[in-house]
PDB file as gemmi writes it, atoms N, CA and C in Angstrom:
CRYST1    1.000    1.000    1.000  90.00  90.00  90.00 P 1                      
ATOM      1  N   UNK A   1      89.957  90.651  93.756  1.00  0.00           N  
ATOM      2  CA  UNK A   1      89.086  91.805  93.803  1.00  0.00           C  
ATOM      3  C   UNK A   1      87.875  91.546  92.912  1.00  0.00           C  
ATOM      4  N   UNK A   2      86.682  91.732  93.456  1.00  0.00           N  
ATOM      5  CA  UNK A   2      85.446  91.530  92.711  1.00  0.00           C  
ATOM      6  C   UNK A   2      85.143  92.779  91.875  1.00  0.00           C  
ATOM      7  N   UNK A   3      85.111  92.626  90.569  1.00  0.00           N  
ATOM      8  CA  UNK A   3      84.852  93.731  89.650  1.00  0.00           C  
ATOM      9  C   UNK A   3      83.457  93.563  89.067  1.00  0.00           C  
ATOM     10  N   UNK A   4      82.665  94.649  89.084  1.00  0.00           N  
ATOM     11  CA  UNK A   4      81.299  94.611  88.565  1.00  0.00           C  
ATOM     12  C   UNK A   4      81.096  95.651  87.481  1.00  0.00           C  
ATOM     13  N   UNK A   5      80.183  95.342  86.573  1.00  0.00           N  
ATOM     14  CA  UNK A   5      79.783  96.293  85.535  1.00  0.00           C  
ATOM     15  C   UNK A   5      79.311  97.586  86.207  1.00  0.00           C  
ATOM     16  N   UNK A   6      79.770  98.708  85.691  1.00  0.00           N  
ATOM     17  CA  UNK A   6      79.378 100.004  86.233  1.00  0.00           C  
ATOM     18  C   UNK A   6      80.339 100.571  87.259  1.00  0.00           C  
ATOM     19  N   UNK A   7      81.310  99.767  87.686  1.00  0.00           N  
ATOM     20  CA  UNK A   7      82.299 100.273  88.641  1.00  0.00           C  
ATOM     21  C   UNK A   7      83.177 101.322  87.984  1.00  0.00           C  
ATOM     22  N   UNK A   8      83.521 102.345  88.767  1.00  0.00           N  
ATOM     23  CA  UNK A   8      84.490 103.344  88.331  1.00  0.00           C  
ATOM     24  C   UNK A   8      85.824 102.904  88.916  1.00  0.00           C  
ATOM     25  N   UNK A   9      86.803 102.689  88.043  1.00  0.00           N  
ATOM     26  CA  UNK A   9      88.110 102.194  88.468  1.00  0.00           C  
ATOM     27  C   UNK A   9      89.206 103.112  87.945  1.00  0.00           C  
ATOM     28  N   UNK A  10      90.283 103.220  88.698  1.00  0.00           N  
ATOM     29  CA  UNK A  10      91.449 103.961  88.218  1.00  0.00           C  
ATOM     30  C   UNK A  10      92.282 102.980  87.405  1.00  0.00           C  
ATOM     31  N   UNK A  11      92.605 103.376  86.152  1.00  0.00           N  
ATOM     32  CA  UNK A  11      93.293 102.490  85.216  1.00  0.00           C  
ATOM     33  C   UNK A  11      94.510 103.170  84.612  1.00  0.00           C  
ATOM     34  N   UNK A  12      95.498 102.372  84.283  1.00  0.00           N  
ATOM     35  CA  UNK A  12      96.712 102.860  83.624  1.00  0.00           C  
ATOM     36  C   UNK A  12      96.625 102.505  82.149  1.00  0.00           C  
ATOM     37  N   UNK A  13      96.477 103.517  81.301  1.00  0.00           N  
ATOM     38  CA  UNK A  13      96.325 103.301  79.861  1.00  0.00           C  
ATOM     39  C   UNK A  13      97.609 103.511  79.079  1.00  0.00           C  
ATOM     40  N   UNK A  14      98.717 103.667  79.768  1.00  0.00           N  
ATOM     41  CA  UNK A  14     100.011 103.839  79.084  1.00  0.00           C  
ATOM     42  C   UNK A  14     100.631 102.483  78.793  1.00  0.00           C  
ATOM     43  N   UNK A  15     101.317 102.329  77.693  1.00  0.00           N  
ATOM     44  CA  UNK A  15     101.576 103.356  76.686  1.00  0.00           C  
ATOM     45  C   UNK A  15     100.407 103.480  75.720  1.00  0.00           C  
ATOM     46  N   UNK A  16     100.132 104.691  75.300  1.00  0.00           N  
ATOM     47  CA  UNK A  16      99.110 104.955  74.294  1.00  0.00           C  
ATOM     48  C   UNK A  16      99.804 105.214  72.966  1.00  0.00           C  
ATOM     49  N   UNK A  17      99.128 104.912  71.895  1.00  0.00           N  
ATOM     50  CA  UNK A  17      99.661 105.136  70.547  1.00  0.00           C  
ATOM     51  C   UNK A  17      98.713 106.051  69.782  1.00  0.00           C  
ATOM     52  N   UNK A  18      99.270 106.995  69.029  1.00  0.00           N  
ATOM     53  CA  UNK A  18      98.454 107.870  68.185  1.00  0.00           C  
ATOM     54  C   UNK A  18      97.395 108.611  68.966  1.00  0.00           C  
ATOM     55  N   UNK A  19      96.138 108.456  68.550  1.00  0.00           N  
ATOM     56  CA  UNK A  19      95.014 109.178  69.160  1.00  0.00           C  
ATOM     57  C   UNK A  19      94.354 108.424  70.301  1.00  0.00           C  
ATOM     58  N   UNK A  20      94.943 107.315  70.746  1.00  0.00           N  
ATOM     59  CA  UNK A  20      94.372 106.574  71.868  1.00  0.00           C  
ATOM     60  C   UNK A  20      94.439 107.400  73.149  1.00  0.00           C  
ATOM     61  N   UNK A  21      93.485 107.156  74.028  1.00  0.00           N  
ATOM     62  CA  UNK A  21      93.505 107.780  75.349  1.00  0.00           C  
ATOM     63  C   UNK A  21      94.608 107.134  76.164  1.00  0.00           C  
ATOM     64  N   UNK A  22      95.396 107.956  76.850  1.00  0.00           N  
ATOM     65  CA  UNK A  22      96.493 107.455  77.668  1.00  0.00           C  
ATOM     66  C   UNK A  22      96.374 107.932  79.109  1.00  0.00           C  
ATOM     67  N   UNK A  23      97.458 107.865  79.829  1.00  0.00           N  
ATOM     68  CA  UNK A  23      97.605 108.293  81.222  1.00  0.00           C  
ATOM     69  C   UNK A  23      96.879 107.360  82.189  1.00  0.00           C  
ATOM     70  N   UNK A  24      97.082 107.603  83.468  1.00  0.00           N  
ATOM     71  CA  UNK A  24      96.318 106.925  84.504  1.00  0.00           C  
ATOM     72  C   UNK A  24      95.104 107.790  84.769  1.00  0.00           C  
ATOM     73  N   UNK A  25      93.927 107.198  84.658  1.00  0.00           N  
ATOM     74  CA  UNK A  25      92.678 107.953  84.745  1.00  0.00           C  
ATOM     75  C   UNK A  25      91.548 107.031  85.179  1.00  0.00           C  
ATOM     76  N   UNK A  26      90.404 107.594  85.538  1.00  0.00           N  
ATOM     77  CA  UNK A  26      89.252 106.744  85.837  1.00  0.00           C  
ATOM     78  C   UNK A  26      88.657 106.155  84.562  1.00  0.00           C  
ATOM     79  N   UNK A  27      88.025 105.023  84.723  1.00  0.00           N  
ATOM     80  CA  UNK A  27      87.289 104.381  83.642  1.00  0.00           C  
ATOM     81  C   UNK A  27      86.108 103.637  84.226  1.00  0.00           C  
ATOM     82  N   UNK A  28      85.153 103.306  83.385  1.00  0.00           N  
ATOM     83  CA  UNK A  28      83.950 102.594  83.828  1.00  0.00           C  
ATOM     84  C   UNK A  28      83.949 101.209  83.203  1.00  0.00           C  
ATOM     85  N   UNK A  29      83.812 100.190  84.045  1.00  0.00           N  
ATOM     86  CA  UNK A  29      83.778  98.801  83.590  1.00  0.00           C  
ATOM     87  C   UNK A  29      82.455  98.567  82.858  1.00  0.00           C  
ATOM     88  N   UNK A  30      82.537  98.039  81.625  1.00  0.00           N  
ATOM     89  CA  UNK A  30      81.321  97.790  80.846  1.00  0.00           C  
ATOM     90  C   UNK A  30      81.118  96.317  80.480  1.00  0.00           C  
ATOM     91  N   UNK A  31      82.068  95.449  80.813  1.00  0.00           N  
ATOM     92  CA  UNK A  31      81.847  94.016  80.575  1.00  0.00           C  
ATOM     93  C   UNK A  31      80.834  93.500  81.595  1.00  0.00           C  
ATOM     94  N   UNK A  32      80.122  92.427  81.198  1.00  0.00           N  
ATOM     95  CA  UNK A  32      79.108  91.894  82.103  1.00  0.00           C  
ATOM     96  C   UNK A  32      79.758  91.139  83.268  1.00  0.00           C  
ATOM     97  N   UNK A  33      78.994  90.945  84.326  1.00  0.00           N  
ATOM     98  CA  UNK A  33      79.553  90.382  85.553  1.00  0.00           C  
ATOM     99  C   UNK A  33      80.011  88.939  85.414  1.00  0.00           C  
ATOM    100  N   UNK A  34      79.407  88.177  84.520  1.00  0.00           N  
ATOM    101  CA  UNK A  34      79.852  86.801  84.291  1.00  0.00           C  
ATOM    102  C   UNK A  34      81.289  86.804  83.780  1.00  0.00           C  
ATOM    103  N   UNK A  35      81.574  87.640  82.783  1.00  0.00           N  
ATOM    104  CA  UNK A  35      82.949  87.763  82.283  1.00  0.00           C  
ATOM    105  C   UNK A  35      83.868  88.334  83.348  1.00  0.00           C  
ATOM    106  N   UNK A  36      83.392  89.323  84.069  1.00  0.00           N  
ATOM    107  CA  UNK A  36      84.227  89.946  85.096  1.00  0.00           C  
ATOM    108  C   UNK A  36      84.661  88.954  86.165  1.00  0.00           C  
ATOM    109  N   UNK A  37      83.842  87.958  86.441  1.00  0.00           N  
ATOM    110  CA  UNK A  37      84.183  86.935  87.433  1.00  0.00           C  
ATOM    111  C   UNK A  37      85.192  85.925  86.902  1.00  0.00           C  
ATOM    112  N   UNK A  38      85.170  85.662  85.595  1.00  0.00           N  
ATOM    113  CA  UNK A  38      85.901  84.524  85.050  1.00  0.00           C  
ATOM    114  C   UNK A  38      87.087  84.846  84.156  1.00  0.00           C  
ATOM    115  N   UNK A  39      87.152  86.057  83.628  1.00  0.00           N  
ATOM    116  CA  UNK A  39      88.169  86.399  82.633  1.00  0.00           C  
ATOM    117  C   UNK A  39      89.060  87.511  83.190  1.00  0.00           C  
ATOM    118  N   UNK A  40      90.375  87.423  83.012  1.00  0.00           N  
ATOM    119  CA  UNK A  40      91.268  88.455  83.562  1.00  0.00           C  
ATOM    120  C   UNK A  40      91.228  89.779  82.808  1.00  0.00           C  
ATOM    121  N   UNK A  41      90.585  89.799  81.632  1.00  0.00           N  
ATOM    122  CA  UNK A  41      90.503  91.021  80.841  1.00  0.00           C  
ATOM    123  C   UNK A  41      89.117  91.630  81.018  1.00  0.00           C  
ATOM    124  N   UNK A  42      89.094  92.924  81.342  1.00  0.00           N  
ATOM    125  CA  UNK A  42      87.836  93.657  81.442  1.00  0.00           C  
ATOM    126  C   UNK A  42      87.813  94.719  80.353  1.00  0.00           C  
ATOM    127  N   UNK A  43      86.626  95.147  79.989  1.00  0.00           N  
ATOM    128  CA  UNK A  43      86.467  96.214  79.003  1.00  0.00           C  
ATOM    129  C   UNK A  43      86.051  97.475  79.757  1.00  0.00           C  
ATOM    130  N   UNK A  44      86.719  98.592  79.479  1.00  0.00           N  
ATOM    131  CA  UNK A  44      86.407  99.842  80.178  1.00  0.00           C  
ATOM    132  C   UNK A  44      86.190 100.981  79.184  1.00  0.00           C  
ATOM    133  N   UNK A  45      85.390 101.931  79.612  1.00  0.00           N  
ATOM    134  CA  UNK A  45      85.219 103.193  78.905  1.00  0.00           C  
ATOM    135  C   UNK A  45      86.006 104.223  79.709  1.00  0.00           C  
ATOM    136  N   UNK A  46      87.048 104.809  79.128  1.00  0.00           N  
ATOM    137  CA  UNK A  46      87.837 105.785  79.868  1.00  0.00           C  
ATOM    138  C   UNK A  46      87.069 107.094  80.069  1.00  0.00           C  
ATOM    139  N   UNK A  47      87.376 107.757  81.172  1.00  0.00           N  
ATOM    140  CA  UNK A  47      86.810 109.070  81.456  1.00  0.00           C  
ATOM    141  C   UNK A  47      87.845 110.137  81.147  1.00  0.00           C  
ATOM    142  N   UNK A  48      87.360 111.259  80.655  1.00  0.00           N  
ATOM    143  CA  UNK A  48      88.215 112.389  80.346  1.00  0.00           C  
ATOM    144  C   UNK A  48      87.587 113.639  80.949  1.00  0.00           C  
ATOM    145  N   UNK A  49      88.334 114.717  80.994  1.00  0.00           N  
ATOM    146  CA  UNK A  49      87.850 115.965  81.561  1.00  0.00           C  
ATOM    147  C   UNK A  49      86.692 116.516  80.729  1.00  0.00           C  
ATOM    148  N   UNK A  50      85.667 116.994  81.415  1.00  0.00           N  
ATOM    149  CA  UNK A  50      84.504 117.556  80.748  1.00  0.00           C  
ATOM    150  C   UNK A  50      84.870 118.827  79.990  1.00  0.00           C  
ATOM    151  N   UNK A  51      84.294 118.988  78.815  1.00  0.00           N  
ATOM    152  CA  UNK A  51      84.313 120.260  78.083  1.00  0.00           C  
ATOM    153  C   UNK A  51      83.004 120.333  77.327  1.00  0.00           C  
ATOM    154  N   UNK A  52      82.572 121.537  77.018  1.00  0.00           N  
ATOM    155  CA  UNK A  52      81.315 121.693  76.290  1.00  0.00           C  
ATOM    156  C   UNK A  52      81.391 121.015  74.927  1.00  0.00           C  
ATOM    157  N   UNK A  53      82.521 121.160  74.251  1.00  0.00           N  
ATOM    158  CA  UNK A  53      82.705 120.542  72.934  1.00  0.00           C  
ATOM    159  C   UNK A  53      82.550 119.021  73.020  1.00  0.00           C  
ATOM    160  N   UNK A  54      83.226 118.401  73.998  1.00  0.00           N  
ATOM    161  CA  UNK A  54      83.149 116.945  74.153  1.00  0.00           C  
ATOM    162  C   UNK A  54      81.739 116.508  74.543  1.00  0.00           C  
ATOM    163  N   UNK A  55      81.037 117.329  75.326  1.00  0.00           N  
ATOM    164  CA  UNK A  55      79.706 116.942  75.800  1.00  0.00           C  
ATOM    165  C   UNK A  55      78.675 116.927  74.671  1.00  0.00           C  
ATOM    166  N   UNK A  56      78.987 117.549  73.537  1.00  0.00           N  
ATOM    167  CA  UNK A  56      78.064 117.580  72.405  1.00  0.00           C  
ATOM    168  C   UNK A  56      78.236 116.397  71.454  1.00  0.00           C  
ATOM    169  N   UNK A  57      79.199 115.530  71.706  1.00  0.00           N  
ATOM    170  CA  UNK A  57      79.403 114.339  70.873  1.00  0.00           C  
ATOM    171  C   UNK A  57      78.448 113.246  71.346  1.00  0.00           C  
ATOM    172  N   UNK A  58      77.701 112.696  70.422  1.00  0.00           N  
ATOM    173  CA  UNK A  58      76.624 111.743  70.738  1.00  0.00           C  
ATOM    174  C   UNK A  58      77.079 110.537  71.573  1.00  0.00           C  
ATOM    175  N   UNK A  59      78.288 110.064  71.331  1.00  0.00           N  
ATOM    176  CA  UNK A  59      78.756 108.864  72.035  1.00  0.00           C  
ATOM    177  C   UNK A  59      79.579 109.191  73.290  1.00  0.00           C  
ATOM    178  N   UNK A  60      79.603 110.459  73.675  1.00  0.00           N  
ATOM    179  CA  UNK A  60      80.219 110.869  74.936  1.00  0.00           C  
ATOM    180  C   UNK A  60      79.120 111.107  75.959  1.00  0.00           C  
ATOM    181  N   UNK A  61      79.286 110.560  77.152  1.00  0.00           N  
ATOM    182  CA  UNK A  61      78.271 110.665  78.192  1.00  0.00           C  
ATOM    183  C   UNK A  61      78.840 111.480  79.355  1.00  0.00           C  
ATOM    184  N   UNK A  62      78.104 112.525  79.756  1.00  0.00           N  
ATOM    185  CA  UNK A  62      78.523 113.363  80.875  1.00  0.00           C  
ATOM    186  C   UNK A  62      78.262 112.611  82.179  1.00  0.00           C  
ATOM    187  N   UNK A  63      79.290 112.557  83.029  1.00  0.00           N  
ATOM    188  CA  UNK A  63      79.180 111.913  84.337  1.00  0.00           C  
ATOM    189  C   UNK A  63      79.473 112.965  85.416  1.00  0.00           C  
ATOM    190  N   UNK A  64      78.481 113.253  86.221  1.00  0.00           N  
ATOM    191  CA  UNK A  64      78.647 114.211  87.320  1.00  0.00           C  
ATOM    192  C   UNK A  64      79.297 113.505  88.507  1.00  0.00           C  
ATOM    193  N   UNK A  65      80.156 114.191  89.254  1.00  0.00           N  
ATOM    194  CA  UNK A  65      80.777 113.566  90.430  1.00  0.00           C  
ATOM    195  C   UNK A  65      79.758 113.381  91.562  1.00  0.00           C  
ATOM    196  N   UNK A  66      79.821 112.215  92.204  1.00  0.00           N  
ATOM    197  CA  UNK A  66      78.972 111.920  93.366  1.00  0.00           C  
ATOM    198  C   UNK A  66      79.800 111.129  94.373  1.00  0.00           C  
ATOM    199  N   UNK A  67      79.292 111.016  95.587  1.00  0.00           N  
ATOM    200  CA  UNK A  67      79.970 110.179  96.578  1.00  0.00           C  
ATOM    201  C   UNK A  67      79.967 108.725  96.129  1.00  0.00           C  
ATOM    202  N   UNK A  68      78.884 108.300  95.482  1.00  0.00           N  
ATOM    203  CA  UNK A  68      78.765 106.902  95.050  1.00  0.00           C  
ATOM    204  C   UNK A  68      79.781 106.534  93.976  1.00  0.00           C  
ATOM    205  N   UNK A  69      80.012 107.451  92.999  1.00  0.00           N  
ATOM    206  CA  UNK A  69      80.935 107.084  91.923  1.00  0.00           C  
ATOM    207  C   UNK A  69      82.389 107.424  92.230  1.00  0.00           C  
ATOM    208  N   UNK A  70      82.632 108.217  93.268  1.00  0.00           N  
ATOM    209  CA  UNK A  70      83.994 108.500  93.698  1.00  0.00           C  
ATOM    210  C   UNK A  70      84.751 109.506  92.850  1.00  0.00           C  
ATOM    211  N   UNK A  71      84.072 110.119  91.882  1.00  0.00           N  
ATOM    212  CA  UNK A  71      84.739 111.103  91.026  1.00  0.00           C  
ATOM    213  C   UNK A  71      84.805 112.458  91.725  1.00  0.00           C  
ATOM    214  N   UNK A  72      85.829 113.233  91.431  1.00  0.00           N  
ATOM    215  CA  UNK A  72      86.031 114.538  92.047  1.00  0.00           C  
ATOM    216  C   UNK A  72      85.588 115.678  91.143  1.00  0.00           C  
ATOM    217  N   UNK A  73      85.460 115.395  89.811  1.00  0.00           N  
ATOM    218  CA  UNK A  73      85.075 116.461  88.892  1.00  0.00           C  
ATOM    219  C   UNK A  73      84.191 115.916  87.780  1.00  0.00           C  
ATOM    220  N   UNK A  74      83.449 116.823  87.166  1.00  0.00           N  
ATOM    221  CA  UNK A  74      82.587 116.480  86.038  1.00  0.00           C  
ATOM    222  C   UNK A  74      83.446 115.874  84.932  1.00  0.00           C  
ATOM    223  N   UNK A  75      82.989 114.756  84.376  1.00  0.00           N  
ATOM    224  CA  UNK A  75      83.791 114.009  83.413  1.00  0.00           C  
ATOM    225  C   UNK A  75      82.963 113.605  82.206  1.00  0.00           C  
ATOM    226  N   UNK A  76      83.659 113.100  81.204  1.00  0.00           N  
ATOM    227  CA  UNK A  76      83.037 112.561  79.997  1.00  0.00           C  
ATOM    228  C   UNK A  76      83.446 111.098  79.865  1.00  0.00           C  
ATOM    229  N   UNK A  77      82.453 110.207  79.728  1.00  0.00           N  
ATOM    230  CA  UNK A  77      82.724 108.810  79.384  1.00  0.00           C  
ATOM    231  C   UNK A  77      82.830 108.738  77.870  1.00  0.00           C  
ATOM    232  N   UNK A  78      84.052 108.513  77.378  1.00  0.00           N  
ATOM    233  CA  UNK A  78      84.326 108.517  75.939  1.00  0.00           C  
ATOM    234  C   UNK A  78      84.131 107.103  75.383  1.00  0.00           C  
ATOM    235  N   UNK A  79      82.900 106.816  74.968  1.00  0.00           N  
ATOM    236  CA  UNK A  79      82.547 105.456  74.553  1.00  0.00           C  
ATOM    237  C   UNK A  79      83.214 105.017  73.255  1.00  0.00           C  
ATOM    238  N   UNK A  80      83.773 105.943  72.503  1.00  0.00           N  
ATOM    239  CA  UNK A  80      84.514 105.583  71.301  1.00  0.00           C  
ATOM    240  C   UNK A  80      85.889 105.002  71.642  1.00  0.00           C  
ATOM    241  N   UNK A  81      86.390 105.271  72.846  1.00  0.00           N  
ATOM    242  CA  UNK A  81      87.734 104.847  73.251  1.00  0.00           C  
ATOM    243  C   UNK A  81      87.712 103.594  74.148  1.00  0.00           C  
ATOM    244  N   UNK A  82      86.650 102.803  74.069  1.00  0.00           N  
ATOM    245  CA  UNK A  82      86.550 101.586  74.881  1.00  0.00           C  
ATOM    246  C   UNK A  82      87.812 100.744  74.738  1.00  0.00           C  
ATOM    247  N   UNK A  83      88.321 100.236  75.879  1.00  0.00           N  
ATOM    248  CA  UNK A  83      89.584  99.483  75.855  1.00  0.00           C  
ATOM    249  C   UNK A  83      89.482  98.192  76.663  1.00  0.00           C  
ATOM    250  N   UNK A  84      90.055  97.100  76.138  1.00  0.00           N  
ATOM    251  CA  UNK A  84      90.217  95.890  76.947  1.00  0.00           C  
ATOM    252  C   UNK A  84      91.477  96.040  77.790  1.00  0.00           C  
ATOM    253  N   UNK A  85      91.398  95.645  79.050  1.00  0.00           N  
ATOM    254  CA  UNK A  85      92.544  95.762  79.956  1.00  0.00           C  
ATOM    255  C   UNK A  85      92.704  94.507  80.787  1.00  0.00           C  
ATOM    256  N   UNK A  86      93.938  94.086  80.966  1.00  0.00           N  
ATOM    257  CA  UNK A  86      94.211  93.027  81.912  1.00  0.00           C  
ATOM    258  C   UNK A  86      94.200  93.657  83.296  1.00  0.00           C  
ATOM    259  N   UNK A  87      93.218  93.268  84.101  1.00  0.00           N  
ATOM    260  CA  UNK A  87      93.032  93.923  85.403  1.00  0.00           C  
ATOM    261  C   UNK A  87      94.247  93.786  86.312  1.00  0.00           C  
ATOM    262  N   UNK A  88      94.979  92.701  86.166  1.00  0.00           N  
ATOM    263  CA  UNK A  88      96.148  92.478  87.025  1.00  0.00           C  
ATOM    264  C   UNK A  88      97.213  93.560  86.844  1.00  0.00           C  
ATOM    265  N   UNK A  89      97.365  94.042  85.620  1.00  0.00           N  
ATOM    266  CA  UNK A  89      98.429  94.990  85.318  1.00  0.00           C  
ATOM    267  C   UNK A  89      97.958  96.441  85.200  1.00  0.00           C  
ATOM    268  N   UNK A  90      96.726  96.647  84.825  1.00  0.00           N  
ATOM    269  CA  UNK A  90      96.270  98.008  84.506  1.00  0.00           C  
ATOM    270  C   UNK A  90      95.298  98.609  85.511  1.00  0.00           C  
ATOM    271  N   UNK A  91      94.626  97.791  86.310  1.00  0.00           N  
ATOM    272  CA  UNK A  91      93.671  98.306  87.280  1.00  0.00           C  
ATOM    273  C   UNK A  91      94.401  98.685  88.564  1.00  0.00           C  
ATOM    274  N   UNK A  92      94.253  99.939  88.970  1.00  0.00           N  
ATOM    275  CA  UNK A  92      94.960 100.442  90.155  1.00  0.00           C  
ATOM    276  C   UNK A  92      94.101 100.402  91.405  1.00  0.00           C  
ATOM    277  N   UNK A  93      92.833 100.824  91.300  1.00  0.00           N  
ATOM    278  CA  UNK A  93      91.924 100.747  92.450  1.00  0.00           C  
ATOM    279  C   UNK A  93      90.501 101.032  92.005  1.00  0.00           C  
ATOM    280  N   UNK A  94      89.552 100.664  92.854  1.00  0.00           N  
ATOM    281  CA  UNK A  94      88.138 100.934  92.621  1.00  0.00           C  
ATOM    282  C   UNK A  94      87.796 102.254  93.297  1.00  0.00           C  
ATOM    283  N   UNK A  95      87.132 103.145  92.558  1.00  0.00           N  
ATOM    284  CA  UNK A  95      86.738 104.441  93.097  1.00  0.00           C  
ATOM    285  C   UNK A  95      85.290 104.464  93.560  1.00  0.00           C  
ATOM    286  N   UNK A  96      84.424 103.721  92.863  1.00  0.00           N  
ATOM    287  CA  UNK A  96      83.000 103.723  93.187  1.00  0.00           C  
ATOM    288  C   UNK A  96      82.206 103.053  92.093  1.00  0.00           C  
ATOM    289  N   UNK A  97      80.969 103.502  91.919  1.00  0.00           N  
ATOM    290  CA  UNK A  97      80.093 102.914  90.906  1.00  0.00           C  
ATOM    291  C   UNK A  97      79.170 104.001  90.361  1.00  0.00           C  
ATOM    292  N   UNK A  98      78.941 103.980  89.033  1.00  0.00           N  
ATOM    293  CA  UNK A  98      78.035 104.953  88.428  1.00  0.00           C  
ATOM    294  C   UNK A  98      76.587 104.567  88.706  1.00  0.00           C  
ATOM    295  N   UNK A  99      75.693 105.520  88.528  1.00  0.00           N  
ATOM    296  CA  UNK A  99      74.263 105.268  88.720  1.00  0.00           C  
ATOM    297  C   UNK A  99      73.745 104.366  87.610  1.00  0.00           C  
ATOM    298  N   UNK A 100      72.619 103.731  87.861  1.00  0.00           N  
ATOM    299  CA  UNK A 100      71.979 102.896  86.833  1.00  0.00           C  
ATOM    300  C   UNK A 100      71.641 103.735  85.603  1.00  0.00           C  
ATOM    301  N   UNK A 101      71.222 104.984  85.822  1.00  0.00           N  
ATOM    302  CA  UNK A 101      70.887 105.877  84.708  1.00  0.00           C  
ATOM    303  C   UNK A 101      72.114 106.165  83.848  1.00  0.00           C  
ATOM    304  N   UNK A 102      73.248 106.477  84.479  1.00  0.00           N  
ATOM    305  CA  UNK A 102      74.476 106.727  83.717  1.00  0.00           C  
ATOM    306  C   UNK A 102      74.920 105.475  82.970  1.00  0.00           C  
ATOM    307  N   UNK A 103      74.829 104.317  83.616  1.00  0.00           N  
ATOM    308  CA  UNK A 103      75.231 103.071  82.966  1.00  0.00           C  
ATOM    309  C   UNK A 103      74.335 102.780  81.759  1.00  0.00           C  
ATOM    310  N   UNK A 104      73.047 103.083  81.878  1.00  0.00           N  
ATOM    311  CA  UNK A 104      72.139 102.894  80.739  1.00  0.00           C  
ATOM    312  C   UNK A 104      72.527 103.803  79.574  1.00  0.00           C  
ATOM    313  N   UNK A 105      72.868 105.059  79.868  1.00  0.00           N  
ATOM    314  CA  UNK A 105      73.289 105.997  78.812  1.00  0.00           C  
ATOM    315  C   UNK A 105      74.561 105.500  78.128  1.00  0.00           C  
ATOM    316  N   UNK A 106      75.489 104.964  78.916  1.00  0.00           N  
ATOM    317  CA  UNK A 106      76.731 104.417  78.357  1.00  0.00           C  
ATOM    318  C   UNK A 106      76.413 103.214  77.464  1.00  0.00           C  
ATOM    319  N   UNK A 107      75.517 102.349  77.918  1.00  0.00           N  
ATOM    320  CA  UNK A 107      75.128 101.183  77.127  1.00  0.00           C  
ATOM    321  C   UNK A 107      74.528 101.602  75.789  1.00  0.00           C  
ATOM    322  N   UNK A 108      73.693 102.622  75.792  1.00  0.00           N  
ATOM    323  CA  UNK A 108      73.093 103.118  74.550  1.00  0.00           C  
ATOM    324  C   UNK A 108      74.164 103.701  73.626  1.00  0.00           C  
ATOM    325  N   UNK A 109      75.112 104.433  74.197  1.00  0.00           N  
ATOM    326  CA  UNK A 109      76.206 104.998  73.386  1.00  0.00           C  
ATOM    327  C   UNK A 109      77.053 103.883  72.781  1.00  0.00           C  
ATOM    328  N   UNK A 110      77.305 102.820  73.539  1.00  0.00           N  
ATOM    329  CA  UNK A 110      78.095 101.694  73.010  1.00  0.00           C  
ATOM    330  C   UNK A 110      77.347 100.992  71.879  1.00  0.00           C  
ATOM    331  N   UNK A 111      76.033 100.927  71.966  1.00  0.00           N  
ATOM    332  CA  UNK A 111      75.252 100.352  70.853  1.00  0.00           C  
ATOM    333  C   UNK A 111      75.477 101.163  69.584  1.00  0.00           C  
ATOM    334  N   UNK A 112      75.539 102.477  69.728  1.00  0.00           N  
ATOM    335  CA  UNK A 112      75.790 103.342  68.578  1.00  0.00           C  
ATOM    336  C   UNK A 112      77.200 103.126  68.030  1.00  0.00           C  
ATOM    337  N   UNK A 113      78.182 103.109  68.919  1.00  0.00           N  
ATOM    338  CA  UNK A 113      79.577 102.935  68.505  1.00  0.00           C  
ATOM    339  C   UNK A 113      79.767 101.624  67.737  1.00  0.00           C  
ATOM    340  N   UNK A 114      79.148 100.553  68.230  1.00  0.00           N  
ATOM    341  CA  UNK A 114      79.347  99.241  67.625  1.00  0.00           C  
ATOM    342  C   UNK A 114      78.254  98.841  66.621  1.00  0.00           C  
ATOM    343  N   UNK A 115      77.344  99.765  66.317  1.00  0.00           N  
ATOM    344  CA  UNK A 115      76.299  99.503  65.326  1.00  0.00           C  
ATOM    345  C   UNK A 115      75.340  98.414  65.756  1.00  0.00           C  
ATOM    346  N   UNK A 116      74.933  98.406  67.013  1.00  0.00           N  
ATOM    347  CA  UNK A 116      74.089  97.340  67.538  1.00  0.00           C  
ATOM    348  C   UNK A 116      72.623  97.738  67.670  1.00  0.00           C  
ATOM    349  N   UNK A 117      72.224  98.865  67.082  1.00  0.00           N  
ATOM    350  CA  UNK A 117      70.811  99.289  67.140  1.00  0.00           C  
ATOM    351  C   UNK A 117      70.001  98.551  66.118  1.00  0.00           C  
TER     352      UNK A 117                                                      
END                                                                             
């Protein structure tokens, strides 16, 4: 399966420990395409249910559902919970792809999370 940066994928994050995000849920692939082609581990930003409180956190990005991204409800990309996943075991299916604008917002949030500004 060809995985690209910006794809929305259904992922299994169990087992989770402590405050980690768990469950099977959508996530957005944030590793670059060169790594995605060659390495079995991808990095994803998990999506969680939208709430006003979560939407006010600087490193959370609101993602509206569209036909292109395959989401059914308004979500939050929680960039603080970025996770490496072995695609063979944790990736369930591809749902779609986020817009270039949403991917840019996620990239900016990840710069903040990792102190890359």
